[in-house]
N, C-alpha and C positions, 0 to 999 in steps of 0.2 A: 408661579401658579397661584391664581387667586380664586377664592370661592366666596359666594355671598349666601345669605340666608335664603332658603327655599322651603316652602311648606313647613313641616314640623321640625326641620333641622335647626338645632339651637346654635346660637352664636358661640357657645362654649365648645361644642363639638367641632364647629368649623375652625375655631382657633386651634384646637388640638390637631386637626388635619393639616392645617397650614404649617404649624411648627414641625410636626412629624415628617411631612413630606419634604420640607426644606432641609431638614437634618439628614434624611435618607439620601436625597440628591447630592448634598454637599459631601457626603461620605459614601459615594457610589462604590459598591464592591466590584471586584472583578469576577465573581462567581456567585450564582444563585442556583437553587435547585431547579427552578423552572423559569424559562424566559418565554413570555407571551408577546408576540409582535403584532401590535394593532389593537386599539381599544374600542373597536366597533361593536356591532350587535352580537358577534360571537366571542371576540377576544375579551370583552368586559365580563362576560359570563364565565369563561374559563378561568380568568385571573381571580375572580371572586370565589369561585368554588374551590380552587386550590388553596387560596389564602385562608379559607375557613379552618384549615389545619394549622395551628400555631407552630408546629414543628418544622414546617417547610418554608423556604424563602421564595418569593415570587417577584420577578421584575416584569412590569407591564410597560412596553415601549410604544410611544405615540409620536408620529412625525409632526403632528399639529400641536396647537397650543391649548390654552384654557377654553372651556366651554362657557365660562362665566361672562357672557356678553348678551345684550338684548336680542340680537339676531337668533341666538340659540335658545335662550331661556323663554322668550316671549313667543308663544305658539304662532301668533298672527304675523310674525316677522320672518317666517321661514325662508321666503323667497330672497331675502336680503343676503343670504349666505351664498347664493349661486354666483359664481365668478369672484367671490371674495377670497381672502387668504385661508378661509376654512373649506375651500373647494380645491381639489387637486387640479381642476381645470383641464382634464383630458378632453381630447377631441378626436372623433373617428375620422378616418381618411375619407376623401370625397367618394360618394357612393353613386354609381351609374343608375341604380334602381330608384334613387331619389333625385334624379336630374342633377347629379354630381354635387349635391349638398353635403356639407361636412357638419355632422351633428355634435354639439357639446355633450360630454359624458360626465356629469357631475358625480363626484364621490367625496365623502367627508374627510377632511384633513383637520381633525379637531378631536378632543376627548369625546368619545361617543361615536365617532365615525359617522356613518350614514344616519344613525339614529338621532344625531344632533342637528342635521340639516334637512331631513326628509319631511313629508307631510303628515307623519305620525300615524298612518293607517296600520291597524293591527289585523292581519289576514293570515290565517293559519296555513293555507294551502289545502288542496282537495285530498280526500281519502285516497284517490287513485295516484296522486303524486307520491305519497309516502309508501304506498304498496309497491310502486314502481322502484323507488329507492331500495326497498328491501329486496326486490327481485334482482336488481342490478348488483347489489352488494352480496347477495346470498346470505342475508342475515335478517331474521324476523324482528330483531330489536329495532330496525328502522321502519317497521310497518306502521300503518295508521293506528292500529290498536295500541301499540306501545307508545307512539308519539302523543296520542290523545291523553294518556296518563301523565305525560310530562306537562302538557299544556294545562291540564286541570290542577296540577301541583303548583305551577308557578304563577297562575293568574290570580288577580284580585278583581274579579268581574263586578262591575257596578250596575249592570242592567238587571232585568227581571231574572230571579234565580232560575238556574237550569242545571241542577246538580249532576245530571248524566254527562253533560258536555262542558260545563264551565266550572272554574274553581274560584275560591275566595281565600283571602289571607296571604297569598303569595307576593313576591316582589314586583310583579308586573300588573300595575294598575291599568285597567282598560274600562273606558266608558263609551256608551253608545251616543251618537249625536241625537239631538232631539228631533222629533217629527214636527212638521209644519203642514199647513193646509196644502201647499204645493207638493211636498214629498208624499203625503198621503194620496194625493191625486195621481202622482206618478205610480204609486203602488197599485192603485185601482186600474190605471191604464195598462200596466204590465200584466195584470191578471186578465185583462180583456183580450190580450194577444197570446194567452196561454202560459205566462210566466208566474209561478206561484210566489207568494210572499212568505217570509220566514220570520220567526220571532227574534233571531239574531244571526249575524253574518257568519259566526264561527261555530255554530252548533250543527244541527241536522243539515243545514244548507250545504255544508262542505262534504256531505255524503251523497248529495242529490245530483240531478241533471242540470241544476242551476236554479236561479231564483232572484228575488229582490229582498233587500234588507237595508236598514239604516247602517251607515258606516260606523266603525268602532275606532276610537283614537286613543293614543298614549299621551293624553294631556289632562290637566286638572286645573280648574279655575284660570284658564287661559295661559297656563305655564306648561312648557314641554316637559315630558318625562322621558329622557333618553335612557337607553339601556345602561350606559355608564353610570348615570345618576341613581338608577334603581338597584344596580348590582354592585358596582365597584366602590363608588363614593362612600357608602356607609361603612366600609371596611378600611378606609384610608387613614384612620388613626392608629392602625396596627403596625407594629414595627417589622412584620414579616412581608409586607406588601409595599413595594416601591413603584411609584408611577412616574416614569421619566418622560417628560414632554419635550417638544422641539428636537426630537431624536429620530433620525431616519436609519432604519436597518438597511445596510448596503449589501452585505453578503453573509452567507452561512460559513462557518468555520468547520473544517473536517479533520478527522484522523482516519484516513482511508475512506470508508463509506459510512462512517459514524459521525453525526453532527455533534460537535463539542461546544459550540457557542455561536455568537454572531459578531460581526463588525457593525458598529453604530456610529454614525456621524452626529456629534453633539458638542455644542459649545465650541465650535471652530476646530475640532479635531476628531479623529476616528479612534474610538475605544474598542478594544476586543474584550468581550464579556463572555465568560464561560457558563455553561449549564451543566450542573451536576447530574441531572436526570434527563430532561427533555426540553426541546425547543418546539413551540407551537407557532405556526404562521397563521395569522388572522388579518391579513393585510388587504383582503378584498380581491375581486376577480381580475383586477389588472395588476396590482402590485405583488400579489402572491406569486403568480407565474413569472413576473419580472425578476423577483429575487431568486426564485428557483433557477431560472435560466442563467442569470448572471453569476450564479454560484456553481454552474456546471451541470444542472439537472434539466434535461430537455431533449429535443431532437439533436442527435449528435452532429448531423450535417450542418445545421444552423449554428450550433455552438462553435464548431471548428471554423466556419466561415468568418466568424467574428473574433477568432483567436482565443476563445474561452476553453480552458482545459475541461474535458468531459469527465464528470464524476459518475453520472448515471444516464444512460440513454432511455428517455421516457418521451416518446413522440407526441403524447397527448397533452403535454404542458402547453398552455396557451391556445389549444384548439377547443372546439365545441362551444365557442362563445355564444351566449344567448342573452336576450333582453326582451322587454315588452315595449311595444310602440303604441302611441296614442295620438289623437288629434285634439288640439286645444283650439276651439271646441265647436260642437254643433250648437248654435244659439237660436233661441226663439224669443221674440219680443212679446211682452204681455202689457196689459193696460197698467198705467202708473199706479203704484200702491197696492197691487194685488198679490205680490209675492215678497213678504218681508224676508231679509237674508237670514241664513242660519241652517237651512236644511242641507243634508248631505247624505245621499243614499247610493246604493250600488246594485247593479244588475250583473249577474254572471249567467251566460247562456251559450248555446252551441250554434255555430254557423252551419253545421251539418248534423242532423239528428243521429247519424250513425257513429259520431264521435263518442268516446267513453267519458270524456271530461269536458266541461265548459272551456271554450277557447276565446270567448269575447268577454270583456269587462267594460261596462258602460257606467261611468260615475255621473251622478246627477248633482249639480251645484246650483245654488240660487245666486243669480248675478250673471253678468257677461264675462266669460273667461276666454281669452284669446292668446295666441302667440304672436310674435312679430309678423309671422307669415299670414295669419288669418285676421289680424287687426285691420287690414285694408278694407274689410267689409263694414267697418265703422258701426258696430252694434250699439244700440242705445243702452243706457243704464238700467232701464226697466226691462230686464231680460233674465232668462235662465238658460242653463247650459247642460248638455250631455257631453261627456268626454269619452268617445268611443275608443276602444283599444283592442289589440290582439294579444292574448296572453298564453297561447300555445303555439309559438312560431315554429315553422318547419325550417326556416333559414338558420344557417350556422355560420358564425364568423370565426376569426382567429386573430391572435396577437403575435407580433414579431418584435424582437429587439432591433433597435437601430444602431446599437453599439455596445461595447462591453462594460462601459462605465456607469456607475449608479445614476448620474445625472443625464444620461442619454435617454431620450424619450422613447415611449412605446408606440409602435404603429398598430392602430386598432382598425382592423377590417371588420366592421360590424355586420356588413352584408344584409342589412335590413331590406326586406321584400325580395331577397335573392331567390327565394322560392315563390313562384307565381301564385301558389295557393294562399300565401299570406296576404297578398293584395286582394284576392277574392274574399277572404275572411274579413278583411278590413272594410270592404265595400258593404258586405252584409251587416257588419256592425253599425255602420252609418244608417243603412236602411232600417235596421231594428229600432234605432233611436227615432227615426222619422215615423215609423209605424206607431210607436208608443205616443209620440208627441201629437200625432194627428188623430188619436182615438178620442171618442166622445168624452171620456173622463177628464181630459185635459183641455176641453174646448174653451172653457172660461179663462184659461191661463195662456192661450196662444192667440196672438194677434197676427203674427206672420213668422215665417222661417227666415232668419237673417243669414245664417251660415249652415249649410252650403247654399241656401237659397234655391234657385232653380237648376243648379248644376246636376247633370246626369251623364252617364256613359263616359266617353273619353275625357270630358271636361272634369268630371268628378274624380276620375283616376288621376288626372294631372294635379288636382288640388291635393290629393293624398300624397303624391310623390313630392310636391313642393312644400308641404306643410307639416307632415307628421314629425313628431319628436319621440324621445325615449322616456320611459318612466324612470330611468336610471336604476334598473334592476339587473345590473351586469352580474353574470353568474356563469358557472359550469366550465370554467377554464382549467380546472385540475380535478376532473370528475372522479367520483367514487365508482368502482366497478371491478370487473374481472377480465375485461378484454384488453387487447394490446394498446388501446388508447386511454386506458384508465391510469390515473396518477396515484390515487390512494385506495387502500383496501377498506373493508368494512369497519376497521378500527381507526380509520383516518390516518394510517401510517403510510408514508410515501414509499412506494415500491422500490426495493433495492437499497434503501437508506435506513440506518438505525437512528433512533432518538429524535425523529422528526415527524411531526403530525401537522395536518392542515385542518383548521376549523374555521370556515367562513363559507360564503355563498359560492365560492369557486368549486366546492366539492359536489355540488348538485349534479346529478346525471342529466336532469332537465330542469328548466326553470319552473318554479311552482306556480300554481294558479293564484294570481293576485299578487299583492305587494309582498316583498321578501324579508322584511325585518323580522317578523315572527318566526319563520322557518330558520333564520340565522341564529335566533336565540336557542331554538331546539338543537341546532348543530353544536352550539357552544355547550349546552347542557350535556349532550351525548359525549362530546369530546372530554369534558371534565370527568364524567363517570368512567370513561375508559382509562384515563390517567390515574384516577384514584384506585381503580381495580388493579391496574398493572403495578403500581407502586405501593400497594397495600396501605392506602391512606384511609 
């Protein structure tokens, strides 16, 4: 494990971290008070908050390696992580609704998980998302009012002060992107079609019917700020926090229906490590249900079919899969030199005014942004892009084991556009982008529409089916709730199992409005609070 100097971190601190963690790894114990599996946007938070108490020992297990590489640290190099050793490389099965395309499903396999390979957007989720979580869980501690206090406490907001909604001095540095002549014109164009502008993305706008704002990012001076770096790394010189990398959790260990530890593949062998108090799964919406099922927690028929002894029948494990889909991208050509790069703003709006929450997210980028599927339009460099997407999908997918062994792959039936209303919403998202782009406020920035060009009707539908991708916001596969398909209760405890909680995006009853890193941090904070309360820490 290597670490380099970043921001205000001193070389002396980094030296202490390196020596301490090497010693802790060389002398790995067979028992810790808490074992946290996964160092992503939730697991890093849980590990940090537990390790703040010097009387408890915490083991944080990460299947990937060090984040100290340019692809992670340099914000502009984020795309280089896709398909690399820092990406789990999941792929969904061929989808008939996407003309049998099989979409890649990137997930971080590195310290920091998704927060080390994503595009660093900080989006809290809508008020109605959190109130829905509270209703599903039967617990007001999950509602928007409660969660807003967590966000204010953890943030270090760098934009215009907004004390009612934004916090300062917390571990989560957030800065707004700068406005440019083009992004201001997009704001005016959005207003001309009835979409209001807001002072920031994560304040009043997340209580409203939608709106426009500059994007907010977890980066500083061109350097990525992963959740791991903000939460866990500053505590890694402590002897009660062990961070074990290149270590894959293969199964849970039980005594009856009580989890006593985990089996971990590390350094060429499998280690059995026990937890004196609890185990927390924070492996993400694909690997968390995988470990549950391969440990005997899932639908009993599926487990028996694969020869896995049933520990607890929970049919909801691996079901309710949700994600956001997008098109990279709708592109307009402008006159050379009219739109300097750097702007980055976001629209949230409703495809149907009767909806209670925005279901469309259209991100504005300066420059031509395409996928392999849309690059065939050959957009010029002097262009700007809308990335339309659907963020309140009605489609639901599911995950299945292909075998009982840890290295057996997961079958991901994402079922994107499985519900026809999702395609309708997507087409409305594209039309919204067109309406804004063709407004008078953007007249000087539009020479022609490059993508989709003149496509309409069935041709436009076919473009969507042939070209949409995923935001990689996989979630909801071990949902929190009180019905027969729920996997965890309001305290994130797995039903029917003792000493096991889940804290990651898989517990969402529905995917939140916008990017999912920020909600996963809140899930980590809530999980840590529950553990501290339960164990009187």
